[in-house]
TORTOR-275149 format. One record per residue (C-alpha): x, y, z; residue in three letters; residue number from 1. Coordinates in pm, 1 decimal, always signed. Example, Ala and Ser with C-alpha at 12.3 -4.5 7.8 and 13.67 -1.06 7.14 Angstrom:
[r [+1230.0 -450.0 +780.0] ALA 1]
[r [+1367.0 -106.0 +714.0] SER 2]
// end
This chain:
[r [+945.3 -2440.4 +546.2] MET 1]
[r [+1284.4 -2413.4 +380.4] PRO 2]
[r [+1574.8 -2237.9 +549.6] ASN 3]
[r [+1594.8 -1862.4 +516.1] SER 4]
[r [+1756.0 -1712.2 +212.0] THR 5]
[r [+1825.0 -1365.6 +80.6] THR 6]
[r [+1754.1 -1464.5 -278.5] THR 7]
[r [+1413.9 -1369.0 -414.1] ALA 8]
[r [+1290.8 -1311.6 -763.6] THR 9]
[r [+1092.5 -990.8 -791.4] ALA 10]
[r [+738.5 -1029.5 -916.7] SER 11]
[r [+542.4 -785.0 -1126.7] THR 12]
[r [+211.8 -654.2 -994.3] ASN 13]
[r [-90.8 -543.3 -1198.2] ALA 14]
[r [+68.4 -204.7 -1269.8] THR 15]
[r [+383.8 -369.0 -1404.2] GLY 16]
[r [+596.4 -256.0 -1108.9] ILE 17]
[r [+849.1 -506.0 -976.5] SER 18]
[r [+779.2 -578.8 -610.5] ASN 19]
[r [+1016.0 -781.3 -388.1] ALA 20]
[r [+751.8 -802.9 -111.9] TYR 21]
[r [+514.2 -989.8 -344.9] ASP 22]
[r [+794.5 -1228.2 -437.8] ALA 23]
[r [+896.1 -1275.5 -73.2] ASP 24]
[r [+540.2 -1357.1 +39.6] THR 25]
[r [+456.9 -1586.2 -253.9] ARG 26]
[r [+291.5 -1916.1 -164.6] VAL 27]
[r [+286.3 -2227.4 -381.5] THR 28]
[r [+24.4 -2500.1 -356.2] ARG 29]
[r [+180.4 -2845.4 -321.3] ILE 30]
[r [-25.1 -3120.3 -486.9] PRO 31]
[r [-152.0 -3338.9 -201.1] PRO 32]
[r [-117.0 -3714.0 -189.3] ALA 33]
[r [-439.5 -3911.2 -221.4] ALA 34]
[r [-658.1 -3846.5 +82.9] GLY 35]
[r [-427.8 -3576.9 +222.4] ALA 36]
[r [-515.4 -3217.9 +306.9] ASP 37]
[r [-390.2 -2928.0 +97.3] ALA 38]
[r [-32.2 -2815.7 +159.5] SER 39]
[r [+151.0 -2496.3 +72.7] TYR 40]
[r [+512.9 -2389.8 +46.9] SER 41]
[r [+683.1 -2054.0 +97.3] ALA 42]
[r [+1042.7 -1938.5 +124.0] VAL 43]
[r [+1121.3 -1727.6 +431.0] ILE 44]
[r [+1377.4 -1462.8 +337.2] THR 45]
[r [+1587.3 -1272.7 +588.6] ASP 46]
[r [+1498.9 -948.4 +410.4] ARG 47]
[r [+1200.5 -919.8 +650.1] TRP 48]
[r [+1370.7 -1022.1 +974.1] PHE 49]
[r [+1351.5 -828.5 +1299.8] ALA 50]
[r [+1684.9 -916.9 +1453.2] GLY 51]
[r [+1735.9 -1289.9 +1402.4] SER 52]
[r [+1371.2 -1390.7 +1342.7] VAL 53]
[r [+1108.5 -1315.7 +1076.2] PRO 54]
[r [+888.4 -1013.1 +1148.1] HIS 55]
[r [+541.4 -1122.1 +1262.9] GLY 56]
[r [+365.0 -918.3 +995.3] GLY 57]
[r [+574.6 -1088.8 +727.7] TYR 58]
[r [+467.1 -1431.6 +854.3] ILE 59]
[r [+102.5 -1316.8 +862.8] VAL 60]
[r [+131.9 -1202.5 +499.6] ALA 61]
[r [+253.2 -1549.0 +399.6] ILE 62]
[r [-28.8 -1717.1 +595.2] VAL 63]
[r [-282.2 -1480.5 +437.3] PHE 64]
[r [-149.6 -1562.3 +89.8] ASN 65]
[r [-187.8 -1933.0 +168.5] ALA 66]
[r [-551.4 -1867.2 +264.8] ILE 67]
[r [-612.1 -1673.0 -57.1] LEU 68]
[r [-445.4 -1948.1 -260.9] THR 69]
[r [-652.9 -2216.1 -88.4] HIS 70]
[r [-985.3 -2050.3 -168.8] PHE 71]
[r [-884.8 -1919.1 -511.4] GLU 72]
[r [-1146.9 -2005.7 -770.1] GLY 73]
[r [-1401.3 -2132.4 -516.8] GLU 74]
[r [-1619.2 -1821.1 -522.8] GLY 75]
[r [-1532.5 -1732.2 -163.4] GLN 76]
[r [-1434.3 -1372.3 -237.4] GLY 77]
[r [-1150.8 -1188.8 -67.7] THR 78]
[r [-1144.8 -1185.0 +313.9] PRO 79]
[r [-1196.2 -840.1 +462.4] LEU 80]
[r [-987.6 -900.1 +772.5] SER 81]
[r [-763.9 -1148.8 +949.1] LEU 82]
[r [-704.3 -1167.7 +1324.2] ASP 83]
[r [-382.0 -1335.4 +1436.6] ILE 84]
[r [-263.8 -1394.1 +1792.7] SER 85]
[r [+86.4 -1519.2 +1863.0] TYR 86]
[r [+102.4 -1770.1 +2147.5] LEU 87]
[r [+471.4 -1711.9 +2211.1] SER 88]
[r [+757.7 -1508.1 +2066.6] PRO 89]
[r [+923.5 -1645.1 +1755.2] VAL 90]
[r [+1251.6 -1822.8 +1820.4] ARG 91]
[r [+1535.3 -1852.5 +1575.1] SER 92]
[r [+1628.9 -2198.7 +1453.5] ALA 93]
// end
């Protein structure tokens, strides 16, 4: 993932309200090379840091958006829950 940045473009949700969180958790599908698995890109902003590292819930939101993006249009429906376990604390780069 790219280095952290404080710059984010606010998105507009269904009610027309600008929402920085939606912009900061946005995921983009990267077209895969022939025979490669799907890849996704996100920008980690320091707006959601706890100290010097991204907050765990912020990272989960990005992962969840990647899952939603992956299954978008495949008739899978929206997941009802997501269970995440961290194997070790996040370290700053």
